[in-house]
MARDO-516016 format. One line per field, with one value per residue (C-alpha): residue in three letters; x negated, y negated, z negated; chain. Coordinates in nm, 3 decimals, padded with zeros to 5 digits. Each point is the difference from the previous one (the first is absolute). Layout:
N
rest c(ALA:...)
px c(X:...)
py c(Y:...)
pz c(Z:...)
kette c(A:...)
This chain:
220
rest c(UNK:UNK:UNK:UNK:UNK:UNK:UNK:UNK:UNK:UNK:UNK:UNK:UNK:UNK:UNK:UNK:UNK:UNK:UNK:UNK:UNK:UNK:UNK:UNK:UNK:UNK:UNK:UNK:UNK:UNK:UNK:UNK:UNK:UNK:UNK:UNK:UNK:UNK:UNK:UNK:UNK:UNK:UNK:UNK:UNK:UNK:UNK:UNK:UNK:UNK:UNK:UNK:UNK:UNK:UNK:UNK:UNK:UNK:UNK:UNK:UNK:UNK:UNK:UNK:UNK:UNK:UNK:UNK:UNK:UNK:UNK:UNK:UNK:UNK:UNK:UNK:UNK:UNK:UNK:UNK:UNK:UNK:UNK:UNK:UNK:UNK:UNK:UNK:UNK:UNK:UNK:UNK:UNK:UNK:UNK:UNK:UNK:UNK:UNK:UNK:UNK:UNK:UNK:UNK:UNK:UNK:UNK:UNK:UNK:UNK:UNK:UNK:UNK:UNK:UNK:UNK:UNK:UNK:UNK:UNK:UNK:UNK:UNK:UNK:UNK:UNK:UNK:UNK:UNK:UNK:UNK:UNK:UNK:UNK:UNK:UNK:UNK:UNK:UNK:UNK:UNK:UNK:UNK:UNK:UNK:UNK:UNK:UNK:UNK:UNK:UNK:UNK:UNK:UNK:UNK:UNK:UNK:UNK:UNK:UNK:UNK:UNK:UNK:UNK:UNK:UNK:UNK:UNK:UNK:UNK:UNK:UNK:UNK:UNK:UNK:UNK:UNK:UNK:UNK:UNK:UNK:UNK:UNK:UNK:UNK:UNK:UNK:UNK:UNK:UNK:UNK:UNK:UNK:UNK:UNK:UNK:UNK:UNK:UNK:UNK:UNK:UNK:UNK:UNK:UNK:UNK:UNK:UNK:UNK:UNK:UNK:UNK:UNK:UNK:UNK:UNK:UNK:UNK:UNK:UNK)
px c(00.000:-00.286:-00.133:00.320:-00.007:-00.355:00.099:00.301:-00.216:-00.257:00.271:00.142:-00.344:-00.082:00.329:-00.066:-00.348:00.134:00.271:-00.264:-00.199:00.287:-00.031:00.163:00.162:-00.009:00.172:-00.209:00.038:-00.282:00.082:-00.283:-00.086:-00.284:-00.183:-00.195:-00.255:-00.071:-00.350:-00.218:-00.203:00.215:-00.026:00.299:00.028:00.299:00.099:00.288:00.176:00.186:00.198:00.069:00.304:00.010:00.212:00.284:-00.079:00.096:-00.354:-00.237:-00.324:-00.235:-00.118:-00.266:-00.185:-00.157:-00.255:-00.083:-00.226:00.021:-00.201:00.109:-00.308:00.142:00.328:00.042:-00.211:00.042:-00.220:00.102:-00.090:00.237:00.027:00.285:00.042:00.250:00.162:00.183:00.134:-00.216:-00.317:-00.208:-00.146:-00.233:00.022:-00.223:00.043:-00.142:00.177:-00.020:00.317:00.073:00.317:00.138:00.308:00.211:00.306:00.209:-00.200:-00.314:-00.200:-00.253:-00.255:-00.168:-00.281:-00.036:-00.237:00.085:-00.151:00.193:-00.121:00.186:-00.121:-00.081:-00.126:-00.120:-00.349:00.067:00.198:00.100:-00.102:00.091:00.258:-00.064:00.256:-00.006:00.325:00.079:00.316:00.168:00.284:00.223:00.200:00.289:00.101:00.379:00.010:-00.222:00.083:00.074:-00.247:00.040:-00.303:-00.094:-00.324:-00.148:-00.308:-00.174:-00.180:-00.313:-00.168:-00.375:-00.080:-00.339:-00.106:00.304:00.314:00.327:00.345:00.192:00.316:00.148:00.152:00.266:00.150:00.281:00.066:00.172:-00.127:00.215:-00.143:00.283:-00.204:-00.331:-00.277:00.253:00.117:00.137:-00.104:00.224:-00.161:00.050:-00.283:00.023:-00.311:-00.037:-00.294:-00.196:-00.251:00.175:00.189:00.276:-00.002:00.189:00.177:00.056:00.279:-00.089:00.205:-00.162:00.047:-00.281:00.049:-00.276:-00.107:-00.257:-00.212:-00.208:-00.315:-00.117)
py c(00.000:-00.236:00.059:-00.140:-00.301:-00.075:00.029:-00.230:-00.253:00.008:-00.064:-00.293:-00.160:00.050:-00.161:-00.298:-00.048:00.021:-00.253:-00.242:00.037:-00.097:-00.317:-00.309:-00.306:-00.323:-00.332:-00.301:-00.377:-00.258:-00.369:-00.250:-00.367:-00.136:-00.330:-00.069:-00.281:-00.102:-00.150:-00.170:00.176:00.313:00.093:00.129:00.096:00.185:00.129:00.230:00.150:00.328:00.228:00.369:00.202:00.376:00.301:-00.122:-00.357:00.075:-00.021:-00.298:00.158:-00.299:-00.328:-00.113:-00.327:-00.062:-00.249:00.003:-00.218:00.005:-00.176:-00.040:00.087:-00.078:00.015:00.373:00.105:-00.050:00.117:00.026:00.109:00.078:00.080:00.163:00.042:00.268:00.068:00.328:00.228:-00.175:00.057:-00.269:00.018:-00.214:00.026:-00.171:00.002:-00.133:-00.011:-00.100:-00.058:-00.064:-00.171:-00.044:-00.205:00.068:-00.223:00.070:00.307:00.002:00.324:00.061:00.260:-00.023:00.214:-00.026:00.171:-00.006:00.129:00.030:00.070:00.053:-00.217:00.245:-00.267:-00.358:00.114:00.319:00.104:00.337:00.165:-00.203:00.122:-00.112:-00.032:-00.087:-00.149:-00.054:-00.205:-00.053:-00.250:-00.202:-00.314:-00.138:-00.366:00.006:-00.378:-00.280:00.090:00.372:00.289:00.376:00.227:00.368:00.168:00.341:00.066:00.321:-00.008:00.210:00.105:00.058:00.340:00.173:-00.250:00.069:-00.209:00.193:-00.154:-00.001:-00.174:-00.224:-00.341:-00.087:-00.343:-00.208:-00.355:-00.326:-00.346:-00.312:-00.352:-00.181:-00.320:-00.126:00.221:00.188:00.344:00.329:00.345:00.306:00.335:00.376:00.255:00.370:00.161:00.380:00.199:00.218:00.284:00.127:00.324:-00.191:-00.352:-00.277:-00.284:-00.357:-00.225:-00.357:-00.318:-00.334:-00.373:-00.256:-00.374:-00.184:-00.360:-00.172:-00.310:-00.165:-00.153:-00.294)
pz c(00.000:-00.084:00.351:00.154:-00.232:00.113:00.365:-00.056:-00.185:00.280:00.261:-00.200:-00.046:00.370:00.101:-00.226:00.148:00.354:-00.083:-00.128:00.323:00.231:00.205:-00.145:00.157:-00.199:00.066:-00.110:-00.003:00.018:-00.053:00.061:00.026:00.218:00.033:00.323:00.033:00.361:-00.010:00.258:00.270:00.010:-00.368:-00.194:-00.368:-00.141:-00.340:-00.090:-00.301:00.060:-00.231:00.060:-00.108:00.059:-00.105:00.220:-00.110:-00.362:-00.140:-00.008:00.121:-00.008:00.152:00.248:00.054:00.343:00.128:00.373:00.216:00.380:00.273:00.361:00.206:00.344:00.190:-00.062:-00.301:-00.375:-00.288:-00.363:-00.350:-00.284:-00.369:-00.190:-00.375:-00.094:-00.336:00.056:-00.271:-00.260:00.205:00.174:00.350:00.211:00.378:00.258:00.378:00.324:00.336:00.364:00.203:00.365:00.123:00.349:00.082:00.308:00.032:-00.313:-00.101:-00.215:-00.015:-00.276:-00.103:-00.341:-00.140:-00.378:-00.243:-00.369:-00.321:-00.326:-00.354:-00.324:-00.287:-00.279:-00.243:00.012:00.100:00.193:00.306:00.135:00.325:00.307:00.250:00.358:00.279:00.368:00.133:00.368:00.050:00.335:00.011:00.227:-00.079:00.202:-00.031:00.007:-00.039:-00.125:-00.361:00.020:00.061:00.008:-00.050:00.009:-00.110:-00.070:-00.211:-00.111:-00.338:00.043:-00.324:-00.001:-00.150:00.022:00.264:00.223:00.041:-00.032:00.036:-00.329:00.120:00.272:-00.069:00.257:-00.045:00.151:-00.111:00.082:-00.095:-00.010:-00.043:-00.177:-00.051:00.135:-00.147:-00.213:00.109:-00.127:00.120:-00.037:00.075:-00.009:-00.025:00.075:-00.152:00.034:-00.133:00.244:-00.029:-00.315:-00.064:-00.179:00.152:-00.178:00.178:-00.116:00.127:-00.095:00.029:-00.079:00.011:00.017:-00.049:00.188:-00.056:00.218:-00.052:00.274:-00.145:00.210)
kette c(A:A:A:A:A:A:A:A:A:A:A:A:A:A:A:A:A:A:A:A:A:A:A:A:A:A:A:A:A:A:A:A:A:A:A:A:A:A:A:A:A:A:A:A:A:A:A:A:A:A:A:A:A:A:A:A:A:A:A:A:A:A:A:A:A:A:A:A:A:A:A:A:A:A:A:A:A:A:A:A:A:A:A:A:A:A:A:A:A:A:A:A:A:A:A:A:A:A:A:A:A:A:A:A:A:A:A:A:A:A:A:A:A:A:A:A:A:A:A:A:A:A:A:A:A:A:A:A:A:A:A:A:A:A:A:A:A:A:A:A:A:A:A:A:A:A:A:A:A:A:A:A:A:A:A:A:A:A:A:A:A:A:A:A:A:A:A:A:A:A:A:A:A:A:A:A:A:A:A:A:A:A:A:A:A:A:A:A:A:A:A:A:A:A:A:A:A:A:A:A:A:A:A:A:A:A:A:A:A:A:A:A:A:A:A:A:A:A:A:A)
């Protein structure tokens, strides 16, 4: 009889483990506010605060602070560097990035291709940081100017994680958004992101809806 109890217990434990390994789909929301400074000679500085809510938007996951600097090199090329401080689940993270982006405008369409390399470290203590995680991100996008004040955009971007000297795609970020300039240098961006994992036995998927209030200042 004990033998059958052991078999039954084994089956129950195995079922519980398999249930935990199933793929999950989560709905998230990400509100943000951004300030852009349009400087002389093609320089632009922007800062952003963003919050993140997960578990079907019922749980406050954390906040992020961004600082980005971009320089227009010529008619088609832009170069940038960025920093992000993350406070997520009570843990702190530093992230640094560098990018190069090409843009080409044809009538009402603007095509773009951005290559970005980022490295992120968890802050273990005030004097020590954890092992860095490095990613290569290649984003292809297109923007359509519906009117002078209204734009619609689409983009797709694989996040490739560096592991043992090789980049492997962890997930894809596919984004659709609409931006409306309701006043001069004041706009709002509504977006949706479909973000599925790849190269995993039980891939998770994130459905993300966000809103970003953008304020611009031209520095003479």
